[in-house]
C-alpha positions as a Markdown table, in Angstrom:
| # | Residue | x | y | z |
|---|---|---|---|---|
| 1 | Met | 24.5 | -7.9 | -6.5 |
| 2 | Ala | 24.2 | -4.1 | -5.9 |
| 3 | Lys | 21.1 | -3.9 | -8.1 |
| 4 | Thr | 19.3 | -6.5 | -5.9 |
| 5 | Ile | 20.1 | -4.5 | -2.7 |
| 6 | Leu | 19.4 | -1.0 | -3.9 |
| 7 | Ile | 15.9 | -1.0 | -5.4 |
| 8 | Lys | 15.5 | 2.7 | -6.3 |
| 9 | Pro | 16.4 | 6.2 | -5.0 |
| 10 | Val | 13.8 | 8.2 | -3.2 |
| 11 | Ile | 13.0 | 11.3 | -5.3 |
| 12 | Ser | 11.1 | 13.7 | -3.2 |
| 13 | Glu | 11.5 | 17.3 | -2.0 |
| 14 | Lys | 12.5 | 16.2 | 1.5 |
| 15 | Ala | 15.2 | 13.7 | 0.1 |
| 16 | Asp | 16.5 | 16.4 | -2.3 |
| 17 | Ala | 16.8 | 18.9 | 0.5 |
| 18 | Leu | 18.6 | 16.4 | 2.7 |
| 19 | Ala | 21.0 | 15.6 | -0.2 |
| 20 | Glu | 21.8 | 19.3 | -0.8 |
| 21 | Lys | 22.1 | 20.3 | 2.8 |
| 22 | Ser | 23.9 | 17.5 | 4.5 |
| 23 | Asn | 25.2 | 15.2 | 1.7 |
| 24 | Arg | 22.8 | 12.4 | 2.6 |
| 25 | Tyr | 21.0 | 10.3 | 0.0 |
| 26 | Thr | 17.9 | 8.1 | 0.4 |
| 27 | Phe | 17.2 | 4.8 | -1.2 |
| 28 | Tyr | 14.6 | 2.1 | -1.0 |
| 29 | Val | 16.5 | -1.1 | -0.3 |
| 30 | Asn | 15.8 | -4.9 | 0.0 |
| 31 | Pro | 14.2 | -5.5 | 3.4 |
| 32 | Ser | 16.7 | -8.3 | 4.1 |
| 33 | Ala | 19.8 | -6.2 | 3.4 |
| 34 | Asn | 21.9 | -5.0 | 6.3 |
| 35 | Lys | 23.9 | -1.8 | 6.7 |
| 36 | Leu | 27.2 | -3.3 | 5.5 |
| 37 | Glu | 25.7 | -4.7 | 2.4 |
| 38 | Ile | 24.0 | -1.4 | 1.6 |
| 39 | Lys | 27.3 | 0.5 | 2.1 |
| 40 | Arg | 29.1 | -1.9 | -0.2 |
| 41 | Ala | 26.3 | -1.7 | -2.9 |
| 42 | Val | 26.5 | 2.1 | -2.9 |
| 43 | Lys | 30.3 | 1.9 | -3.4 |
| 44 | Asp | 29.9 | -0.7 | -6.2 |
| 45 | Met | 27.1 | 1.1 | -8.0 |
| 46 | Phe | 28.1 | 4.8 | -7.8 |
| 47 | Gly | 31.8 | 4.7 | -6.9 |
| 48 | Val | 31.5 | 6.9 | -3.8 |
| 49 | Glu | 32.5 | 6.3 | -0.2 |
| 50 | Ala | 29.7 | 6.1 | 2.4 |
| 51 | Ile | 30.5 | 7.1 | 6.0 |
| 52 | Ala | 27.3 | 6.0 | 7.6 |
| 53 | Val | 24.0 | 4.2 | 6.8 |
| 54 | Asn | 20.8 | 4.7 | 8.7 |
| 55 | Thr | 17.9 | 2.3 | 8.0 |
| 56 | Ser | 14.2 | 2.3 | 8.8 |
| 57 | Ile | 11.4 | -0.2 | 8.1 |
| 58 | Leu | 8.3 | 1.6 | 6.8 |
| 59 | Pro | 5.1 | 0.0 | 8.1 |
| 60 | Arg | 2.4 | -1.4 | 5.8 |
| 61 | Lys | -0.5 | 0.8 | 5.0 |
| 62 | Ser | -4.0 | -0.7 | 4.7 |
| 63 | Arg | -5.8 | 0.0 | 1.5 |
| 64 | Ser | -9.4 | -0.7 | 0.6 |
| 65 | Arg | -11.7 | -0.1 | -2.3 |
| 66 | Phe | -15.2 | -0.9 | -3.7 |
| 67 | Thr | -15.4 | -3.0 | -6.8 |
| 68 | Lys | -18.1 | -4.9 | -8.8 |
| 69 | Ala | -17.1 | -8.0 | -6.7 |
| 70 | Gly | -17.6 | -6.0 | -3.5 |
| 71 | Phe | -15.4 | -4.6 | -0.8 |
| 72 | Val | -11.7 | -5.4 | -1.4 |
| 73 | Gln | -9.2 | -4.9 | 1.4 |
| 74 | Gly | -5.4 | -5.3 | 1.4 |
| 75 | Ala | -2.2 | -3.6 | 2.3 |
| 76 | Thr | 0.9 | -2.1 | 0.6 |
| 77 | Lys | 4.1 | -4.1 | 0.5 |
| 78 | Leu | 6.8 | -3.8 | 3.2 |
| 79 | Arg | 9.5 | -1.3 | 2.4 |
| 80 | Lys | 12.9 | -0.5 | 3.9 |
| 81 | Lys | 14.5 | 2.9 | 3.5 |
| 82 | Ala | 18.2 | 3.6 | 3.9 |
| 83 | Val | 19.7 | 7.1 | 4.3 |
| 84 | Val | 23.4 | 7.0 | 3.3 |
| 85 | Thr | 25.8 | 9.7 | 4.4 |
| 86 | Leu | 28.6 | 10.3 | 2.0 |
| 87 | Ala | 32.2 | 11.5 | 2.6 |
| 88 | Glu | 33.0 | 15.2 | 2.2 |
| 89 | Gly | 33.3 | 16.2 | -1.5 |
| 90 | Glu | 31.4 | 13.0 | -2.8 |
| 91 | Glu | 28.1 | 13.3 | -4.5 |
| 92 | Ile | 25.6 | 11.2 | -6.5 |
| 93 | Asp | 23.9 | 12.6 | -9.6 |
| 94 | Phe | 20.6 | 10.7 | -10.2 |
| 95 | Tyr | 19.7 | 12.9 | -13.2 |
| 96 | Asp | 22.8 | 12.5 | -15.3 |
| 97 | Asn | 21.3 | 9.9 | -17.7 |
| 98 | Leu | 18.2 | 11.9 | -18.7 |
């Protein structure tokens, strides 16, 4: 169940700085998941206690390109991002299985 809610962690400079500075971790999540489900999924998957969950729905971006068939226009898929604040002393190591 937790794998269907948490899609993948966001690995970027901004997300890493947020994790180091204020113990907040960022994930892409299922767009239909709510905050309680996300909190439970983080606890099941990583074994850490989440204090707060902040979510945001990222808008679609339009994409276009020229091909042999002509001009193709579309959009990226809808994404939802969750920022999870962990309790003091808790941490998640995304790089432990490398």
